[in-house]
N, C-alpha and C positions, 0 to 999 in steps of 0.2 A: 409944617406942610407934611400931610401924610404922604406916605410912600405907596405906589401902585403895587398890587398883588402880582408876583411873577408867575402863578401858577398855570396862566393861560398861554404864556409864551413858549413858543418851540425851541428848545435848546439843543436841537439835534445839529450835526455839522452841515452848514450850509453849502459847503463845497462838494458834497456827495451828489454825483449825478444819478437820477433815477433811470437813465438809459440803459444800464446794464452792459455798456461797452468799457473797455478799459479807455484811459485818457489817450494813450498812443494810437489808438485805433478809430477814435472818434473822428467822423468828417468835419472838414473846416468850412465853415459857413462864412461867405463874404457878401457884404452888401454893395451894390454900385447903383446910385439913383434909387429907381424903384424896385429893381431887380436883385433877387438874391441867388447866389450860385454856391452849390456844395461840392468840395473837392475831397478826394481820398488822400491818404498820407503819402501817396506817391505824386500828388499833383494832378491826378486825372479828374475831368469835369465828371460828376455823377449826375446832376440835375441842376436845371436853371428855371426860375420861376418867381412870381409875384408875391407869395404868400410865405413868409419864413417858417412858419410851423409845419407846413405841409412839406416844404423842402427838406427840413430837418428831419422829420419823421420818414420820409422817403429814403433819404440818404441813410439814416440810421438801419433801416430794413436792409438797404443793398449791402451794407458793410457786413451786417450780421449774416446774411445769405452767404457772402463770399468767404466768411470764416469757416463755415460748415463744410 
């Protein structure tokens, strides 16, 4: 049985986040039914919404702004 070529596979670290925020600073996303909530590291609610991607992007932007 021939082996498949591994040239096309991504061998990068899968755990690296593209967000640019340190792991300790990233907002926590929680799903409850159809809603998603983002909390900062102190437990304060940042945003509540129905689309996970929008909630996560907005929360990341807010955390980045508060760090500067």
